[in-house]
Every structure is written in C-alpha cells, then in structure tokens.
BALUMBA-878592 format. One record per residue (C-alpha): x, y, z; residue in three letters. Coordinates in steps of 0.25 Angstrom, whole numbers, plus 5000, padded with zeros to 4 digits. Example, Ala and Ser with C-alpha at 12.3 -4.5 7.8 and 13.67 -1.06 7.14 Angstrom:
! BALUMBA-878592
504949825031ALA/505549965029SER/
END
This chain:
! BALUMBA-878592
500050005000MET/500650144997GLU/500550235007ARG/500550385007LYS/500950415022TYR/501950315025GLN/502750365038PHE/504150385036ASP/504850485046TRP/505750545037ASP/504750595027ASN/503650635037THR/503950665051VAL/505550685049GLY/505350795038ALA/506350895037ASP/505750995047MET/506851095043GLU/506351105029GLN/504851075032ALA/504751165044ARG/505851275043PRO/505151375052SER/504251285060LEU/505051155064GLY/504551025068PRO/503751075079SER/502151095082THR/501251105091ARG/500550995099ILE/499151045094GLU/499551015080VAL/500050865083TYR/498750845091ARG/497850905081LEU/498450805070PHE/498450685080GLN/497050715085PHE/496350745072THR/496950625064LEU/496550535077ARG/495150595077ASP/495150555062ILE/495650425063LEU/494650395075GLU/493450435067GLN/493750345056HIS/494350235063TYR/493850245077GLY/494750265089THR/495450125091GLU/495950135077MET/496250285078ALA/497050245091ASP/497750125084ASN/498150215072LEU/498750315081PHE/499550205089ARG/499950145076GLU/500550285071ALA/501150305085GLY/501950165083VAL/502450205070MET/502850345075ALA/503450285087GLY/504350185078LYS/504750305069ALA/505050385081PHE/505950275086PHE/506750265074GLU/506950425073LYS/507250465087PHE/507450335096LEU/508050215089SER/509350225095ASP/508850205109ALA/509650095115LYS/508750045127ASP/507450085133ALA/508050185142ALA/508550255130SER/507250245121LEU/506550315133SER/507550425134ALA/507350445119LYS/505950445119VAL/505850535131GLN/506850635123ASP/506150625109SER/504850645115PHE/505250765123ASN/505950825112THR/504850805101LEU/503750855111GLY/503050725111ILE/502950715127GLY/503750685140ILE/504050535138PHE/504450455151ARG/504550295153VAL/503750275165GLU/504050125168SER/504750015159ALA/504849865161LYS/506349825160GLU/506149735149ASP/505449855141ASN/504049785138SER/503349885147HIS/503350025148PHE/502550145153ILE/502850285146PHE/502350425149THR/502250535140VAL/501950665146ASP/501550785138GLU/501150695127ASP/501050745113LEU/499650685111ASP/498850715123CYS/499550795133SER/498350915137GLY/497250845130LEU/495950825139PRO/495750705146ASP/494850605138THR/495050485147SER/495850425134ASP/497250385131VAL/497550455118VAL/499050435115CYS/499050315106VAL/499950375096TYR/500850375108ASP/500550235111GLU/501050195097GLY/502250295097PHE/502850235110ILE/502550085104GLN/503250125092GLY/504450165100VAL/504450055109LEU/504249945098GLU/505450015089SER/506350005102PHE/506049875106SER/505649795094GLY/504549745103LYS/502949775101GLY/502349865111PHE/500949905116ASN/500950045120VAL/499650105127ARG/499450235134GLU/499050215149ILE/498850365153ASP/498550485144CYS/498450635147TRP/497150615142CYS/496750515152THR/497250625163GLY/498550565165ALA/499250685160ARG/500350585155THR/500350485144CYS/500750355149ARG/501050235139PHE/501250085142GLU/502050015133ALA/502149855134LYS/502749755124THR/501749695115ALA/501449545117SER/
END
C-alpha cells in the first residue's frame, strides 16, 4: 500500500528549523499543541469511538517513543542512564518533569511520574486519565531500550485530581 504520510524523523520532525523558521525558531505555545491534539482526538472519537481513539493515540505514542529513543536516548547503557537522559530531554524540550518513582531490580516493573505534563497539566478534573499518548510514548522508549514488550497505563492524572501524571509500566506477558 502506498502511503502519503509515512513517518520519517528527518523529513517531518527534524526539518531544518533554521531554514524553516528563521525568526520564530522551534518553539510554540502549549495551547497550539493541545489545540492540535484535542481536536484530532475529538474527530477520531466521533468517527471511531473513544476506545479506538485512545488505541490510535497510544499506538502513535509508541511510534513516537521509539523514534525519540533513537534520536535522543540510544546511547543509554543501563536503566539509570536511560532515566537521566529521559529526565533531561523531557525538561529541555518542555515535555514535563520526569521521575522514576520505583523500579524493580530486574527492570520488569516501573512507576514513573511526569509533573507539568504537556498533555494535561492545568486542565479541569474529569475523573478520567487522558494521557494515552504518553502511555504509548513511554512504552516505545522502554521497548526500544530493553527489546522487551511493555504495557504502560496511566494510573493517576492531573485530570483525576492527582496533580501529577503517574504511569505503571510492566513487561508484557
């Protein structure tokens, strides 16, 4: 099947920003990111239902996490250096404040937090976790690093009143 929009870092995300945006540079405001994300999510939900919209966002997150790993994290030697690199890149790129809350020694189970999360910080309480893209993103990073399958789910979210996003990651059975 011929595809018009196949993802490729160098020809999409990694465009030459000095040429593309010589005055504005690579940054934009969070409202613009959320405008894109939540309108796309709304349209997907209208056409395919909530569960499918969430699955598609999670799947896109996995793809993004794997590409992000290759671009920024691939020289991590162990879980500690990976954690430090993720923390640094999340901070530098304004994604959020990443922390490892707990980790099993065999790297089969983790709890991560992301404060000031790009996707949801400051949104109203809805009693629902909303960071399914982040679930996929973390999954993609972990799978790229470990070569193992992972299941990642958000267990606390700003939108549930937690004021931080907390993710549980377990190796897939």
